[in-house]
N, C-alpha and C positions, 0 to 999 in steps of 0.2 A: 780668334775663333772661339775661345772659351768665354770671353766677354760677350760676344755676339749671342752665344747659346744662353748665357745667363739673362741677357736682355729679353729673349723670347720667353724663357721660363717665367720671368717676373711679370711680363706685360701681356702675354697671350693666354686666354682662358680656353678651356675645353669647349665651352659653349660657343665661342667664336669659331673654333675649328669645326664644330658640328654644323653651324650655320653655313660656313664656307663649303663643307662637303655636300650639303644638300643643294646649294645653288649650283655647284659644279656638276652634280649628277643630273639635276632636273633642268638646268639651263634657264632658270627663271627665279627671280627674287620672290615673286608672288607665290609660285608653287612651293618654294622652300618654306615660306611663311605659313602656308596652309598645312604642310606636312608636320611642321614643328609646333603648330598651334601658337604662333607668334604674330604680332602685327607687322606689316611691311616696314613701317618706320623703325621698329626694333631691329629687324633684320638688316636694314641699311646702316643703322648705327653700329652694329656689331662688325660689319664688314669694313666700315670706315675706320674704326679703331684698329682692326687687324691690319689694314693697309698701311696705316701710319706707323705701326711697329715694324712691318716688313720693309717699308721704305720704297716699295714699287707697286704699281697698280696690279691687281690680281684678276680683274675682269675688264672686258671691253664689250660694249653693247652695240650690236648692228641690227637695226630694226627693232623687233621685239625680243630677239634672242640674245642671250648673254653668253659670251665665249671667254675661255680662260686665256690669259696672257702667258708668256713663257714662264714668268715667275709663278703664276697661278698653277700651271701644270706641274712645276717642281713641287709646289706646296701640296697639291692634290696627292702626289705619290707618297710624300711623307705622312700626310694625314691618314691615308689608308693603312700604312704600316703601324702608326700609333694606335688607331682604333682596333686593328687586328690584335695587337698585343694586349690592349685593355679587355677585349672580348675573351681572349684566352685566359687572362687572369681571373676575370669574373666567373668563367666556367669552372676553373680549378677551385676557386673559393666555394662555389656552390657544391661541388663534389665533396669537398672537405666537410661541409656542413650537412651533407646528405639531404634527405627530404624534410629535415627539421627547419631549414631555412633555404631560400632560393628564390629565383626569379625566372618567369617564363614570358617570353615575348611571342605572341601568336598573331599572325596576320591571315585574314580569311576573305574570300570573295563575298560579294554582297548577299547572295542567296543563303550562304552558311550562317548568316545572322539569325536565322530562324531556329537554330539549335545550338550554335557554338557557345553563347553566353550560359545556357543551362548546363551544358557539359562542363564548361570551365567552373561553374559554381559547384557542381558535384565533386569535381577534382579537388577544389580548394577546401571543401568540407572534410575530405579525407586527409588532406595535407595542410593543416591550418597555418603553418609557418611560411607557406609559399605565396609570394606576390605575383600577380599576373598583369599583363598589359595586352589588350585586344584591339587590333586595328582592322576595321571593316572597310573595304574599298573595292573598286571594280577589278576585273581580271587583269587588264593591262598594268594597273598600278601594283597589283600583287606580284606579277612577274618581274616588274622593275625592281621591287624591293627584294625579291628572291635573288635576282642577278647580282644585286649589291650586297647580299647577305646581311640585310638590316634586322632580321628577326630570327628567332630560334626555329620556329616551325610555321608552315603555311598550309591552309586547307583550300584545295582546288576542286572544281567540278570535273576537270579533265586534265590529263597530262598534256602539256603544250606540244604541238607539232614542231615548233621551232627548236633550234639547236641549243637547248638549255642543259647546263650541267647540274642535274638534280637527281635526287633519289626520292621515289614516290611509293607509297604503300596504300592500297585500298582498304577502307575500314567499314564502309556502310553503303547501301544502295542509294541512288539519287535518280529515280525514274522521272521522265518528262511525259506529261499527259496533255491532251487538248481539252481546254475548258471553255464553257459557254455559260450564258445565263440559263437558269432552270426552265424558262419559258421559251427557249430557242427551239425551233422545229427539229434540229438535229438530235436533241436529247431523246426523241422518240424512235430514232433509227439505230440500227446496229451494223457493224462491219462497213463503215462508211468509206468509200474510196477517197484517196487524196484528191482526185479530180473533182469530186463533189465538194470537198472542203474548200477548194480553190474558188468556188463560186461565192463564198461568203466573205464579208469584210473581215480582214485579218489585222490584228494588233501585233506589231513586230517589235522586238527588242532593238536597241540601238546598235549601229555597227561596232564591232569589237566584242560583242557579247558572245559567249560560248553557246548559249541556247539558240541564238540567231543562226549560228553556223550549222547546228544540228537540224534546225527546222528547214533551212534552205536545202540541205542535202536530201531530206525526206521528200520535199516537193520535187526536187530534180529527179530523184529515183522514180517518182510517180509520173514523170513527164508533165508536170504541172507547175504553175507559178502562182504564188500567193497574191491575193487581191488586197494589197496593203492599204489600210485606211489611215493608219498613223503609226509612228515609231515613238516608243516611250522608253525612258532610261531607268525605270525601276519596276520591281515586281508589284509594289503597292499601287503604283499608277495604273498598271495593266489590270490588276484586280478591280480597281474602281471603274475602269473603262468597260470591263466585261459586265460588272454590276449595272452600269448605265446602258447596257444592251447596245454598245457601240461596235461589237464584233466578237470574234473568238480569238483565242491565243493559246500558246503553249507555255506551261509553267512547270517548275519542279513541284512534285507533290509535297515537298517539305514546306513550301510557301503557304499551304493551306492547313497545316497541322494545328495551328493555334486559332484558326477561324472559329467564330461562334457557330453553334449548331444551326442557326437560321440563315447561314450564308446563302445567297442566291446562286452561287457558282456550282456547276456540275461538271463532271467528267463526261465527255462524249466519246463513243467507241469508233475510232478512226483506224483504218489499216495502217500498219507501220508503227503504231503506238501501243503501249508506251515505248519510248526510247530508253533502253536500259543503260543507265550510266551509273557511275560509282563516285563516292567521295574519296578523295585522296589526301593524305597528310604527307607533306613533302619538306625537304630541306636541301640546301646546297650540297652538291656531291662532294664527298670528302670532309664535310663539316664534322668536327668532333662535338657530339651532342653532350650537354650537361646531364647529370643524373635526373634533374627535374624534367627535361625534355624527353629523355628516354622513358621515364615513368608516365608522362602524358601520352606518348604514343601507345604504350601498353594499355592505358586506360581507355583510349579511343577504340581499341579492338573490343573491349568489354562493352562499351557504350553502343557499339554497332548493333547488338541484339536489341537494345532498347529502342533504337531508332527504327529498326525493322518493324517492331510491334506497333510503334506509333504510326508508321506508314500504313500498315494493314487497317488500323482503326479509321484513319483518315480516308482511305480508299472506300471502305464500306459505307462511311457516312455520305460520301459524295456520289455514290451510285445506288443509294438506298431506294430510289423510286423506280429503278429499272424493272424490278420484278413486279411492282404494282401496275406497271404499264403492259404486262403480259409478255415481257421479254425473257430471254433465256438466262441461265445463270451467268452472272457478270464474269468478265475476264478476271483472272487472278491478280491480286495486288503484287507489287514487287516483293521478291523474296531475297 
């Protein structure tokens, strides 16, 4: 038993265990390689060496899916325990160092990339000894990482309806508006019914998108169905499609905050919009947060006011031609 343990300590690296854990969780060598920023041959080599030390196969492949063997399931349990211990140790060390030193792992949904890097930058300017890691990915991947407790904190556009063990705190508004090209006829109308919007070509987010779910609900409540021309998987692609006058779409106002003054996109006044949502910072329920993570959550509350002001300016810029067209005072920006 003692000799067997020494053999594992001598010949198994934490990197091999990290690769193993990612494959076990994702069920794919390719997905594990992408998440860990490794090549697939490197991942395969690490698992081959680990398998040789264990002396039993850890995975079996059926079709395109990878499954754990009995030995693999036993190792998965042990690896989770090892990583939990290391995470707790890292957190204790960070607490002992205070905010002079520390590390923050933040994972955010794609739309949050329009403000998260700047917020992180301002946080690091105040706490120069803190190192940060930012992961930007789609909502489903964020929720997978949250369920596996891979990061310290997560930024979400909505709290999931699924049975997730998490704690979430709202810190800033995240309103959704309908956008069109500035030359679109609907920019000249006000209080547009959803049924009228349904007559236009609509650019929809991909299945699994939180914005898509909200949009479909608004159409359903208005007894209408969107005339979907295309489905796109990114905000940037949708903005380019609107600029090309391929249709209208719904976007978070944050996605337009950094657009140039001459952007051709405009907000159109549709009943049921804006959809008032909020940004949430979340973490696994019961997770013991480090002093750095707690400080960043407090910092996000302070940054919420800055984000509100930024949204007000963006809203005013994207509705500036309403008054010139003889329309009434624009609807208020998100507050």
